[in-house]
C-alpha positions in Angstrom: 17.9 -20.0 13.7 14.3 -20.4 14.6 12.0 -22.3 12.2 9.2 -20.0 13.5 10.6 -16.5 13.3 10.0 -14.5 10.2 11.6 -11.1 9.6 9.9 -8.4 7.5 11.2 -5.1 6.1 9.1 -2.3 4.7 11.2 0.1 2.6 9.4 3.4 2.4 10.4 6.7 0.9 11.2 8.3 4.3 11.6 5.3 6.7 12.6 1.7 6.7 10.6 -0.4 9.2 11.5 -3.9 10.4 9.7 -6.5 12.4 10.2 -10.1 13.6 7.1 -12.3 14.0 6.8 -15.6 15.7 4.7 -18.4 14.2 1.5 -17.1 15.8 2.1 -13.6 14.4 3.2 -12.0 17.7 5.9 -9.3 17.5 9.2 -10.4 18.9 11.2 -7.3 17.8 10.6 -4.1 15.8 12.5 -1.0 14.8 12.6 1.7 12.2 15.4 3.9 10.7 15.4 6.8 8.2 15.6 5.9 4.5 18.8 7.2 2.9 17.0 9.0 0.1 18.7 9.0 -3.3 21.5 6.7 -2.2 21.1 3.1 -3.4 24.2 1.6 -1.6 23.3 3.4 1.6 19.8 2.0 1.4 21.1 -1.6 1.1 23.5 -0.9 4.0 20.7 0.5 6.2 18.5 -2.6 5.6 21.4 -4.9 6.4 22.1 -3.1 9.6 18.4 -3.1 10.6 18.2 -6.9 10.0 21.3 -7.4 12.1 19.8 -5.3 14.9 16.5 -7.1 14.9 18.1 -10.5 15.0 20.4 -9.5 17.8 17.2 -8.9 19.8 15.0 -11.7 18.7 17.4 -14.4 17.6 18.0 -15.5 14.0 15.0 -15.6 11.7 14.2 -18.4 9.2 13.4 -15.9 6.5 13.5 -12.3 5.3 10.7 -10.7 3.2 10.8 -7.1 1.9 8.1 -4.8 0.8 9.1 -1.9 -1.4 7.6 0.6 -3.8 7.4 -0.5 -7.4 8.0 -4.0 -8.6 10.7 -6.4 -9.9 10.5 -6.7 -13.6 10.2 -10.5 -14.3 12.5 -10.4 -17.4 15.4 -8.7 -15.7 14.8 -8.8 -11.9 15.4 -5.1 -11.7 13.2 -2.6 -10.0 10.6 -0.7 -12.1 7.8 1.8 -11.3 9.2 2.9 -7.9 8.5 6.4 -6.8 11.7 6.0 -4.7 13.4 6.6 -8.0 16.9 5.7 -6.9 15.8 2.0 -6.8 14.6 1.9 -10.4 16.8 -0.1 -12.8 18.7 -1.7 -9.9 18.9 -5.5 -9.1 17.6 -4.8 -5.6 16.7 -8.3 -4.6 20.0 -9.8 -5.8 22.1 -7.1 -4.2 20.2 -7.3 -0.9 20.5 -11.1 -0.8 24.2 -10.8 -1.3 24.5 -8.3 1.5 22.5 -10.5 3.9 24.1 -13.8 2.8 20.6 -15.4 2.4 17.7 -15.5 0.1 15.1 -12.8 0.3 11.6 -12.4 -1.1 10.7 -9.0 -2.4 7.2 -7.8 -3.1 5.3 -4.6 -3.9 4.4 -2.8 -0.6 0.7 -2.7 -1.4 0.7 -6.5 -2.0 2.3 -6.8 1.4 -0.5 -4.8 2.9 -3.0 -7.2 1.2 -1.1 -10.3 2.5 -1.0 -8.9 6.1 -4.7 -8.1 6.2 -5.6 -11.5 4.6 -3.5 -13.5 7.0 -4.6 -12.0 10.3 -6.1 -8.6 9.7 -9.3 -7.1 8.5 -9.6 -9.6 5.7 -8.7 -12.7 7.7 -10.5 -15.8 6.4 -11.5 -14.2 3.1 -10.3 -15.8 -0.2 -10.0 -12.6 -2.3 -8.7 -9.5 -0.4 -8.2 -6.2 -2.2 -6.2 -3.8 -0.1 -5.7 -0.2 -1.2 -3.4 2.5 0.1 -4.7 6.1 0.4 -1.7 8.2 1.5 1.0 10.3 -0.1 0.4 8.1 -3.1 -2.3 5.6 -4.1 -1.9 2.0 -4.8 -3.4 -1.4 -4.2 -2.6 -5.0 -3.8 -4.4 -8.3 -4.1 -4.1 -11.4 -1.9 -5.6 -14.7 -3.0 -5.9 -17.2 -0.1 -3.3 -15.3 1.8 -0.7 -15.0 -0.9 0.2 -12.0 -3.1 -1.1 -11.9 -6.6 1.7 -10.3 -8.6 0.6 -11.0 -12.1 2.6 -11.8 -15.3 4.3 -8.4 -15.5 4.3 -7.9 -11.7 1.9 -5.0 -11.9 -1.3 -6.6 -10.5 -3.1 -4.0 -8.4 -1.6 -0.9 -10.0 -4.9 0.9 -9.4 -3.5 4.4 -8.8 -2.3 4.9 -12.3 -5.6 4.1 -14.0 -7.8 7.1 -15.0 -10.6 8.1 -12.7 -13.7 6.2 -13.8 -16.7 8.0 -15.2 -15.1 11.5 -15.2 -17.3 14.5 -15.2 -16.7 17.4 -17.5 -14.9 19.4 -14.9 -12.7 16.4 -14.1 -11.2 16.2 -17.7 -8.4 15.9 -18.5 -7.5 15.8 -14.9 -4.4 16.9 -13.0 -0.9 16.0 -14.4 0.6 12.9 -12.8 4.3 12.2 -12.2 3.9 9.1 -14.4 3.5 11.4 -17.5 -0.3 11.0 -17.8 -3.2 13.1 -16.6 -6.2 12.3 -14.4 -4.7 9.2 -12.7 -6.7 8.0 -9.7 -3.6 9.0 -7.6 -3.9 12.6 -8.6 -7.4 12.7 -7.1 -7.4 10.3 -4.1 -3.9 10.8 -2.6 -3.5 13.2 0.3 -1.8 15.8 -1.9 -4.6 15.2 -4.5 -7.3 16.0 -1.9 -5.4 19.2 -0.9 -4.9 20.2 -4.6 -8.6 19.7 -5.3 -9.5 21.9 -2.4 -7.1 24.6 -3.6 -8.4 24.6 -7.1 -12.0 25.0 -5.9 -11.4 27.5 -3.0 -8.1 29.2 -3.6 -7.0 27.9 -0.1 -3.6 26.2 -0.2 -4.0 23.8 2.7 -2.4 20.5 3.4 -4.8 17.5 3.6 -4.6 17.5 7.4 -5.8 21.1 7.5 -8.7 20.3 5.1 -9.7 17.4 7.4 -9.6 19.7 10.4 -11.8 22.3 8.6 -14.2 19.5 7.7 -14.5 18.5 11.4 -15.1 22.2 12.2 -18.0 22.1 9.7 -16.4 24.4 7.1 -18.8 24.1 4.1 -16.0 24.4 1.6 -14.1 21.5 3.3 -17.3 19.5 3.4 -17.8 20.0 -0.3 -14.1 18.9 -1.0 -14.6 15.8 1.1 -17.9 15.0 -0.6 -16.2 15.2 -4.0 -13.3 13.0 -2.7 -15.7 10.3 -1.4 -17.7 10.3 -4.6 -14.5 9.8 -6.6 -13.4 7.0 -4.3 -16.7 5.2 -4.7 -16.4 5.4 -8.5 -12.8 4.2 -8.4 -13.7 1.3 -6.0 -16.6 0.1 -8.2 -14.4 0.0 -11.2 -12.3 -2.8 -9.7 -15.2 -4.5 -8.0 -16.7 -5.0 -11.4 -13.6 -6.8 -12.5 -12.3 -8.5 -9.3 -15.4 -8.9 -7.2 -13.3 -9.2 -3.9 -14.6 -10.7 -0.7 -13.4 -7.7 1.3 -11.9 -4.3 0.6 -9.3 -3.1 3.1 -8.2 0.5 3.1 -4.8 1.5 4.5 -2.7 4.6 4.4 -3.1 7.9 6.3 -6.6 8.7 5.0 -7.8 5.3 6.2 -7.6 6.7 9.8 -10.6 9.0 9.0 -13.9 7.5 10.3 -15.7 9.9 8.0 -14.2 8.2 5.0 -16.2 5.0 5.6 -19.7 6.4 6.4 -21.9 5.5 3.5 -18.9 4.6 1.3 -20.6 1.3 0.4 -23.6 3.2 -1.1 -21.3 5.5 -3.1 -19.6 2.4 -4.5 -22.8 0.4 -5.1 -24.1 3.2 -7.3 -21.5 2.2 -9.9 -21.3 -1.6 -9.4 -22.8 -3.7 -12.2 -25.0 -5.8 -9.9 -28.4 -5.7 -8.2 -26.6 -6.1 -4.9 -23.4 -4.9 -3.3 -22.6 -6.0 0.2 -18.8 -6.3 0.1 -17.3 -5.1 3.4 -15.1 -2.0 3.2 -12.9 -1.9 6.3 -9.9 0.1 7.6 -6.7 -2.0 7.9 -6.5 -3.8 11.3 -2.8 -3.4 11.6 -2.5 0.2 10.5 0.9 1.5 9.8 2.4 -1.9 10.7 0.5 -3.8 8.1 3.0 -3.5 5.3 5.9 -4.7 7.3 3.9 -7.6 8.8 2.9 -8.6 5.2 6.6 -8.6 4.2 7.3 -11.0 7.0 4.4 -13.3 5.9 5.8 -13.5 2.4 7.5 -16.8 3.4 4.3 -18.3 4.9 4.3 -21.3 2.7 6.5 -23.8 4.5 9.5 -23.0 2.2 12.9 -23.0 3.9 14.8 -19.7 3.4 18.2 -21.4 3.9 
């Protein structure tokens, strides 16, 4: 066992990614496997097999951290709020620790993104890092001095299931959300939300990728869709800035790979910030798709011994 190697797992809805980092944050091994959807026991088995494979290539790690959708309810230790619904209500951390024969630390995947970017990413050196995910879903996580802020109920950063701020008349009551409410930020700012907004306005049923392609081809309807999207994003960012006042905002997820997203986004946010000045950097995640799994590995970056 190395006192420097940390192993991270990112449990997603379609894939499980794993990584082993050395003490300097360099990758010693990485791999990914499909997620056994709707099968809890198979998910545990897949993670255990992935850990064994990674350690066979890197050597034993001193710790294992796991990022996952949803959170562990503090009163029961069971999963709640996961869109990978086969995890909900299960004692995931306890069951996985028993499978691996060692302690594990489990954290929300957006919090792992925040930790990764705070430790050695786009927010390195900042005290308060707010990291958001704009992808199939929308979420966010907060890192304070490089450590995840989970909150009393383990829901800190659940940005995507707040209502869109300052809604316009044509934005009320908003699209229905799987959580049972309407008008959640996720229904507007996710990739499917972007596509749905375009379809409502134009009658064109296009995936988000096709809307972006049309935008880059200077299709005026796609340009209008993207302008609405960025305006809503600016409002939604400002709402949290007015509460948290982070040192840096980091954006991850598939939509973060669009350079067009960031052009003038600070001005769109500043218009709704309760201050005479807004100069908070808004940056794409440095580690991209690997940020969540790296953050899971860094969950043990406090000198604690996992064994």
